[in-house]
C-alpha positions, 0 to 999 in steps of 0.5 A: 409052627406058631408058638402057643401063647402062655395063658394069662393070669386072671390079674393080667387079664383083668389089668389089660381090661380095665387099662382099656376101658374108657370111661363114660362122659356123658353126665346127667342130673337126676333127683336124689331120690331117683339115684339109687345104683348110679354112679357119681359124675362129680364129688358131692360136699356139704354146705351145712354142719350136721348137726347144724346145732348141738343136740341131745342123743338122748331123752332126758334132762339138759342140765349144768353139770356143776349142778349135778356134782353130787351125784343126787340133787333135786332141781327145778324143771324150767322148761320142756324142749321137743325136737324142732323148737328152741329153749331159752337159756338154761339158768343155775339150779335148774333143768330142761326137760329134753327130747331126742334130737332137740338143741342143747339150750345156751347155759347147758353143758350135759344131758343126763338120761331119763332113767337116771332121773326121777319126777317128782309129782308135786311140782315141776321138780325132779331128782337127778341120781347122776353126776355127769361130765360136760359133753354127756349125751351132747352131739356137737355141731358138725360132729357128723359133716363139717360144712365144706367137707367132701361127703361122696367122691366121683366114682361113688355108686349110689346106694341107699346109705349114700342117698341118705347121706346126701339128703342129709345135707340137702343135695335134692339132685346129683350128677351121675353117669348116664347108664352103660348101653350094653348089647347082647346076643346068642348065636347057635341053631341049637338054642331055643328059648323056654316055652318052645318044645325042644327039638332033638339036640336043642338046648334052653338058651340059660346064658340069655336069662343069666347075663340080662339079670347081671347086666340089670343088677349092674344098672345097664340100658340093655338091648337084646338082639336074641338068638341070631342065625349061624351064619357069618353075614348076620352075625356081622350085621348084628355086630354093625347094628348093636356098635352104632349106638352101645358102649359094649356088645357081649355074647356068650359061646362061638368063639372058636374056629369051627365052620359054624362059630362066626363070632371071631371072623365077624368081629375080626371083619368088622373091627379087632379081636384079641382070643385069650386063654385065662388060667382060671377054672372054669371060664378059660376062654375069653375074647375082647375087642372092639367094633367100628362104628360110622365115623372112626369111633368103636364099640367095646366086644366082649366074648364069653365062654358058652358053658353056664357057669363059665359064662357066669364066673367070666361075667363076675371076675372081668365084665363087671369090673369093666362096666364098672370102670366104664361108669367110672368106679375107681375100686372095682375089686371085690373083697375076700374073706378068710374062712375055713374049709369044712371039705377037701380038695385034694387034686391041685389044678395048673389054674386059678380055680373059683369054686362054688361053696356056701357058708354053712352054720358053724362058720366054715365052707361047704363045697358044691359036689359037682364043680363041673361048668355045665352044673348051673345049679351050683351057682344057685346052691352056693353063696359065693366063690372060694379063689384058690390059687394055682397048684393048690390043694385044699384039706379040712380046716385050711384057711381059703379066700371066699368071694361072697356073691354080694361083692360080685353080683352088684 
């Protein structure tokens, strides 16, 4: 009798996946404005200081601090300096009207905001009602970025703020990893598409829509082979076709050992397959392997559970970090935040539970009342997952670890 293997923990399964991932080496150069969501292939440095010169943080008056030491003094306005223009050297006993972002003129060592000054209508004079310290309201050269410093390391997933940072130092284009090529297909003669009439015993293929949406969030190039007939040869042919020009193949359901479950024997015939039992709920079964290509290379394979919530959760916990690692992202761990449970969960499970919950107006968490792996409404109602360790009950008022969907979907 074969000894039953112990279930892997979530951390063990993820570590195995990440260790196996082969980062994509293909690089393309994109205009910076078109690189949103892509992953940097090489570190980027600044060739200039930001700001490039001392400038003012405020609309006001550039002064010599010593001239204003009394806290109330009337001085001559010698010049006006808008942003983008260069003023003349500031003479003792004078001030310069200056506007946010403008270069500090030579001789000035502080800025007094306009709210602390009174313009005198008769003549170019102003009363300064403040004794500034040298450096007040001045942004120094290189205060934000020094020339030669790395501003974005390799493996950075680019968002709007990273694109803005690159643009601020004049980077017109960026080297990025090409998009992961991911194939998806689904098996099961019981599956139907929305818009089709439901035959007796049929269900709509919600997983197709969920997985495609999640993959699009991660910036993948997706090939959808749709619903594949329930036969070993059709499944093997789809695997061969998908492996030829994709980095990863994803399916959901059909990886058990039933007579109509052809994924397992098909992948084993076309490559190799590991069937894992993972100590999580929902989402216990997960298949990981590789499908052979002509020439000796392989495409990765991930088979997810068929229940819609199980498929969704295992994608977030395992597929997402695996795809990010393929793109060269080093930190793929979502951040959990400690929050108060405003509910009770009195029955502990031996598995690591991921409970669908949402934040309430009182700063705590409410739990979706039905945590079944088939209740897809829980993923829409909730805004994150509670990471509940094995054997752990939860009493109202306890602190739990909450992973917002904002940490898991992109």
